[in-house]
C-alpha positions as CSV (number, residue, x, y, z in Angstrom):
1,M,0.0,0.0,0.0
2,S,1.3,3.5,-1.0
3,A,1.4,6.3,1.5
4,F,0.8,8.7,-1.4
5,T,-2.6,9.8,-2.4
6,S,-3.2,11.2,-5.9
7,D,-5.4,14.2,-6.7
8,P,-8.5,12.8,-8.5
9,G,-9.0,16.2,-10.2
10,L,-6.3,15.5,-12.7
11,D,-7.6,12.2,-14.0
12,D,-8.5,13.7,-17.3
13,V,-5.4,15.9,-17.8
14,R,-3.4,14.9,-20.8
15,D,-0.7,16.7,-22.9
16,A,-1.8,19.2,-25.5
17,A,0.4,17.4,-28.1
18,G,-1.8,14.3,-28.0
19,Q,1.0,12.0,-26.9
20,G,-1.0,10.6,-24.0
21,T,1.4,12.1,-21.4
22,E,-0.2,12.4,-17.9
23,V,0.5,14.5,-14.9
24,D,0.0,13.4,-11.2
25,V,0.1,15.4,-8.0
26,A,0.2,13.2,-4.9
27,L,0.5,13.9,-1.3
28,H,2.5,11.6,1.1
29,L,0.1,11.1,4.0
30,L,2.8,10.4,6.6
31,D,5.4,13.1,6.0
32,G,3.5,15.7,4.0
33,T,5.8,15.8,1.0
34,V,4.2,16.6,-2.4
35,R,5.1,14.5,-5.4
36,L,4.7,16.0,-8.9
37,S,5.0,13.3,-11.6
38,I,5.0,13.6,-15.3
39,L,4.2,10.1,-16.6
40,W,5.6,8.5,-19.9
41,T,8.0,11.3,-20.7
42,Q,10.2,14.1,-19.3
43,E,8.0,17.0,-20.3
44,I,4.3,17.7,-20.8
45,L,2.6,20.4,-22.8
46,L,-0.6,21.6,-21.2
47,S,-3.5,23.7,-22.4
48,A,-4.2,26.8,-20.2
49,D,-7.1,25.0,-18.6
50,H,-5.1,21.9,-17.7
51,A,-2.2,24.0,-16.5
52,D,-4.7,25.7,-14.2
53,Q,-5.9,22.3,-12.9
54,V,-2.4,21.2,-12.1
55,A,-1.7,24.5,-10.3
56,Q,-4.9,24.1,-8.2
57,A,-4.0,20.4,-7.5
58,L,-0.5,21.6,-6.3
59,Q,-2.1,24.2,-4.1
60,R,-4.5,21.7,-2.5
61,A,-1.6,19.3,-1.9
62,A,0.6,22.1,-0.3
63,D,-2.4,23.0,2.0
64,K,-2.9,19.5,3.1
65,A,0.9,19.0,3.6
66,R,1.1,22.0,5.8
67,K,-1.7,20.5,8.0
68,I,0.2,17.1,8.2
69,T,3.5,18.7,9.1
70,S,2.0,21.1,11.6
71,A,0.1,18.3,13.3
72,G,3.5,16.4,13.6
73,D,5.1,19.4,15.1
74,R,2.3,19.7,17.7
75,T,2.6,16.0,18.7
76,S,6.3,16.2,19.1
77,Q,6.4,19.2,21.4
78,P,5.9,18.8,25.1
79,E,2.6,19.8,26.5
80,P,2.7,23.1,28.5
81,E,2.5,22.5,32.3
82,S,-0.6,23.7,34.1
83,D,-0.6,25.1,37.6
């Protein structure tokens, strides 16, 4: 089982050149890293709409990653002492 979860909003994003190249934005659920993958080649040509979808997926992943890493920071810090 992978700790990465892909953004389903990119399922229909393909390169504008018609080569079948795909893009994937995934979030690592344990450490909050964001993976950007371009599948089947080293580059991808995107239409303006698809580029916007990728940008939005990266923003969603970054927001979720911040929540994961900040939650980890809170659990690793000692609790304040109460009087």
